[in-house]
C-alpha positions as CSV (number, residue, x, y, z in Angstrom):
1,M,84.3,108.2,100.9
2,D,87.1,107.1,103.2
3,L,89.1,109.8,104.8
4,R,92.7,109.0,105.8
5,I,95.2,111.1,107.6
6,F,98.5,111.5,105.8
7,T,101.6,113.0,107.5
8,E,104.9,114.4,106.4
9,P,107.2,113.7,109.4
10,Q,110.4,114.7,107.6
11,Q,109.3,118.3,108.0
12,G,109.8,118.0,111.7
13,A,108.1,115.4,114.0
14,D,109.3,112.9,116.5
15,Y,107.7,109.5,117.3
16,D,105.7,110.9,120.2
17,T,104.1,113.5,118.0
18,L,103.2,110.9,115.4
19,L,101.8,108.6,118.1
20,T,99.6,111.4,119.3
21,V,98.3,112.1,115.8
22,A,97.7,108.4,115.1
23,R,95.7,108.0,118.3
24,A,93.6,111.0,117.4
25,T,93.1,109.5,114.0
26,E,91.7,106.4,115.6
27,E,89.6,108.1,118.2
28,L,88.1,110.5,115.7
29,G,86.9,107.8,113.4
30,F,89.3,108.3,110.4
31,D,90.0,105.2,108.4
32,A,93.8,105.2,108.4
33,F,97.1,106.8,109.4
34,F,99.7,107.1,106.6
35,R,103.0,108.7,106.5
36,S,105.6,109.7,103.9
37,D,109.0,107.9,103.6
38,H,111.6,110.6,103.5
39,Y,114.8,111.3,105.4
40,L,115.3,115.0,104.5
41,S,113.0,118.0,105.1
42,M,111.8,120.1,102.1
43,G,111.4,123.8,101.6
44,S,112.1,126.1,104.5
45,A,111.4,123.5,107.3
46,D,114.4,122.8,109.6
47,G,113.3,119.2,110.0
48,L,114.0,119.2,113.8
49,P,114.4,116.9,115.7
50,G,115.3,114.9,112.6
51,P,113.9,112.2,110.4
52,T,112.0,109.1,111.6
53,D,112.0,105.9,109.6
54,A,108.7,105.0,108.1
55,W,108.6,101.3,108.9
56,I,110.1,101.7,112.4
57,T,107.4,104.3,113.1
58,L,104.6,102.0,111.8
59,A,105.9,99.1,113.8
60,G,105.6,101.2,116.9
61,L,102.1,102.4,116.0
62,A,101.1,98.8,115.1
63,R,101.4,98.0,118.8
64,E,99.8,101.2,120.1
65,T,96.7,101.4,117.9
66,K,93.9,98.9,117.5
67,R,91.6,99.8,114.5
68,I,93.1,102.1,112.0
69,R,94.9,101.0,108.8
70,L,98.6,101.9,108.7
71,G,100.8,102.5,105.6
72,T,103.1,104.6,103.5
73,L,102.6,107.1,100.7
74,M,105.0,106.1,99.3
75,T,107.9,103.9,100.5
76,A,110.9,104.8,98.4
77,G,112.1,101.8,96.3
78,T,115.6,103.2,96.5
79,F,115.7,102.9,100.3
80,R,115.4,99.1,100.8
81,L,116.2,95.9,99.0
82,P,112.9,94.2,98.1
83,G,113.5,91.0,100.1
84,V,114.2,93.1,103.2
85,L,111.2,95.2,102.5
86,A,108.9,92.2,102.2
87,I,110.1,90.9,105.6
88,Q,109.7,94.4,107.3
89,V,106.2,94.9,106.0
90,A,105.0,91.4,106.7
91,Q,106.4,91.7,110.3
92,V,104.6,95.0,110.9
93,D,101.4,93.5,109.4
94,R,101.7,90.7,112.0
95,M,102.4,93.2,114.8
96,S,99.3,95.2,113.8
97,G,97.0,92.1,113.5
98,G,96.6,92.6,109.8
99,R,96.2,96.4,109.3
100,V,99.1,97.3,107.0
101,E,99.1,98.7,103.5
102,L,102.2,99.2,101.3
103,G,102.5,102.2,99.0
104,L,105.6,101.7,96.9
105,G,107.2,104.2,94.6
106,A,110.4,104.5,92.6
107,G,112.0,107.2,94.8
108,W,112.7,110.7,93.5
109,F,114.3,113.0,96.0
110,E,118.0,112.9,95.1
111,E,119.2,115.3,97.8
112,E,118.1,113.0,100.6
113,H,120.0,110.2,99.0
114,K,123.2,112.3,98.9
115,A,122.6,113.5,102.5
116,Y,122.5,109.9,103.9
117,G,124.7,108.0,101.5
118,I,121.9,106.1,99.8
119,P,122.6,105.1,96.2
120,F,120.4,107.0,93.7
121,P,120.3,104.9,90.5
122,K,119.5,106.3,87.1
123,E,117.1,103.5,86.2
124,K,114.5,103.6,89.0
125,F,111.3,102.5,87.3
126,G,112.7,99.2,86.1
127,R,113.9,98.5,89.6
128,L,110.4,99.4,91.0
129,E,108.8,96.9,88.7
130,E,111.1,94.1,89.8
131,Q,110.6,95.1,93.5
132,L,106.8,94.8,93.1
133,A,107.2,91.4,91.5
134,I,109.6,90.2,94.3
135,V,107.6,91.6,97.3
136,T,104.3,90.3,96.1
137,G,105.9,87.0,94.9
138,L,107.4,86.4,98.3
139,W,104.2,87.0,100.1
140,E,102.2,84.8,97.7
141,T,104.5,81.8,97.8
142,E,102.9,78.9,99.7
143,I,104.5,77.9,103.0
144,G,106.9,75.0,102.4
145,K,107.7,76.2,98.9
146,T,110.5,78.5,97.7
147,F,110.7,81.6,95.6
148,S,113.3,82.4,93.0
149,Y,113.6,85.4,90.8
150,E,116.1,86.3,88.0
151,G,115.8,90.0,87.0
152,E,118.1,92.7,85.6
153,F,118.5,94.3,89.0
154,Y,117.7,91.7,91.6
155,R,118.2,87.9,91.9
156,L,116.7,85.7,94.6
157,S,117.5,82.0,94.8
158,D,115.4,79.4,96.7
159,S,114.0,81.9,99.3
160,P,111.8,80.3,101.9
161,A,109.6,83.4,101.4
162,L,109.1,84.0,105.1
163,P,107.6,85.5,107.2
164,K,104.0,85.6,105.9
165,P,101.8,88.6,106.7
166,T,98.6,88.2,108.7
167,Q,96.5,89.4,105.8
168,D,96.0,87.0,102.9
169,R,97.0,89.9,100.7
170,I,98.6,93.2,101.9
171,P,97.0,95.9,99.8
172,V,99.6,97.5,97.5
173,L,99.3,101.1,96.4
174,I,100.9,102.5,93.3
175,G,100.5,106.1,92.3
176,G,101.8,109.0,90.2
177,H,101.1,111.1,87.1
178,G,102.9,109.0,84.5
179,A,100.8,108.5,81.4
180,S,101.8,105.0,80.3
181,R,104.2,103.0,82.5
182,T,102.6,103.9,85.8
183,P,99.0,102.8,84.8
184,R,100.4,99.6,83.3
185,L,102.3,98.9,86.6
186,A,99.2,99.7,88.6
187,A,97.0,97.4,86.5
188,R,99.4,94.5,87.1
189,Y,100.3,94.9,90.8
190,A,98.1,97.5,92.6
191,D,95.0,97.1,94.8
192,E,94.8,100.9,94.9
193,F,95.8,103.7,92.5
194,N,96.6,107.0,94.1
195,I,97.2,110.3,92.4
196,P,98.9,112.9,94.6
197,F,98.1,116.6,94.6
198,A,96.2,116.6,91.3
199,S,93.2,118.6,90.0
200,I,89.9,117.0,89.4
201,G,90.5,117.1,85.6
202,D,94.0,115.6,85.9
203,S,92.7,112.9,88.3
204,E,89.9,112.0,86.0
205,R,92.3,111.6,83.0
206,Q,94.7,109.5,85.1
207,F,92.0,107.3,86.5
208,G,90.8,106.7,82.9
209,R,94.3,105.6,81.9
210,V,94.5,103.2,84.8
211,R,91.1,101.7,84.0
212,A,92.1,101.3,80.3
213,A,95.4,99.6,81.4
214,A,93.5,97.3,83.7
215,E,91.1,96.2,80.8
216,E,94.1,95.6,78.6
217,A,95.6,93.4,81.3
218,G,92.4,91.4,81.5
219,R,91.5,92.8,84.8
220,A,88.2,94.5,85.8
221,P,88.9,98.2,86.3
222,G,86.6,98.2,89.3
223,D,88.9,95.8,91.1
224,L,91.1,98.8,92.0
225,V,90.4,101.5,94.6
226,Y,91.0,105.0,93.1
227,S,92.2,107.7,95.5
228,N,93.6,111.2,95.9
229,A,96.1,112.8,98.2
230,L,95.4,116.5,98.9
231,V,96.5,119.1,101.4
232,V,93.8,120.0,103.9
233,C,93.1,123.3,105.6
234,V,89.7,123.6,107.1
235,G,88.3,126.4,109.4
236,K,85.0,127.3,111.0
237,D,85.3,130.8,109.5
238,D,87.6,132.7,107.1
239,A,89.9,133.8,110.0
240,E,90.5,130.3,111.1
241,V,91.2,129.1,107.6
242,A,93.7,132.0,107.2
243,R,95.4,131.2,110.5
244,R,95.8,127.5,109.6
245,A,97.1,128.4,106.1
246,A,99.7,130.8,107.7
247,A,100.8,128.2,110.1
248,I,101.9,125.9,107.2
249,G,103.3,128.7,105.1
250,R,100.6,128.6,102.4
251,D,98.2,131.0,100.7
252,V,94.5,130.5,101.2
253,D,93.6,131.0,97.5
254,E,96.4,128.6,96.5
255,L,95.2,126.0,98.9
256,K,91.6,126.3,97.7
257,A,92.8,126.0,94.1
258,N,95.1,123.0,94.7
259,G,93.8,121.2,97.8
260,L,90.9,120.9,100.2
261,A,90.6,124.3,101.9
262,G,87.9,126.6,103.3
263,S,84.8,126.0,105.4
264,P,83.6,122.5,106.1
265,A,80.8,123.0,103.6
266,E,83.3,124.1,100.9
267,V,85.6,121.1,101.6
268,V,82.6,118.6,101.6
269,D,81.6,120.0,98.2
270,R,85.0,119.7,96.7
271,I,85.4,116.2,98.0
272,G,82.1,115.4,96.3
273,R,83.5,116.6,93.0
274,Y,86.4,114.1,93.4
275,A,83.9,111.4,94.2
276,A,82.0,112.2,91.1
277,I,85.0,111.2,88.9
278,G,85.6,107.9,90.7
279,S,87.7,108.7,93.8
280,S,86.5,106.7,96.8
281,R,89.3,107.6,99.2
282,V,91.1,110.8,100.1
283,Y,94.4,111.1,102.0
284,L,94.3,114.4,103.9
285,Q,97.8,115.8,104.0
286,V,98.0,117.3,107.5
287,L,101.0,119.6,107.7
288,D,100.6,121.1,111.2
289,L,100.8,118.0,113.4
290,D,100.3,120.0,116.7
291,D,96.9,121.3,115.6
292,L,94.6,118.4,116.9
293,D,91.6,120.8,116.9
294,H,92.0,120.7,113.1
295,L,91.4,117.0,113.0
296,E,88.5,117.3,115.4
297,L,86.8,119.8,113.1
298,I,87.3,117.7,110.1
299,S,85.9,114.7,111.9
300,A,82.9,116.5,113.2
301,R,82.0,118.8,110.3
302,V,83.5,117.1,107.1
303,Q,83.7,113.4,107.7
304,S,80.3,113.2,109.3
305,Q,78.7,114.6,106.1
306,L,80.3,112.1,103.8
307,G,78.6,109.0,105.1
């Protein structure tokens, strides 16, 4: 079971904070550092000092880390044109020596689009499908050849399809709860399917849909990685769990019901239940980015037991 650290910087974190967490992620033996792609805080958070751009952040971290994978859950398809995104991600992959992964979603948070003047189209899923075709098509085009695409939303003509990433294939993550279109899209384009903040039962059902879609597409279901994203709140005792829950404005019982919360033994057991239904990777949503002791505890008492 891979454990990855997943951050939500729009809630209030500058680059230096993210760098500190990324370095701790690397030093403590976690597999990857991922971040959301949002420009507006949610809930009661003030968002200070303001948003950081996902791919600018990852470009900086690419030069200041050495081992961990770097990526997004999920880059919003509404934020960037697909040709521009392909260039950005390929460049960051080269800057990192081949450690980048791209989670790409349709975009959903209308208020942040209004706040920063970003168009929020009605038809987002069709655009996402074309974006995936273009981004992967640009990367896969042989050097010396060109890439063209004629879609409903995007058109490319004789693109040199440069630059190329360092990796032969940058892993693409697709996720969500949709019952039909999302699994079909994952079967066609994804290296990994991720379901965010879902119960064990809902995860099992959605993984089953993706496996079925892969078979229908003529692809081995085992070719995909199946993963979960879950909020994490671990403590050595009940008092520490309660303190960490209060720091992120959450209730302990709610966290235990909907995430990974409690003692290290409780969290190891719950991760094991996700593993039993086919999940091989968990993105730990860490909401208090100043609590590095939390990461140390998870590394020493949870990750160490998962093998």
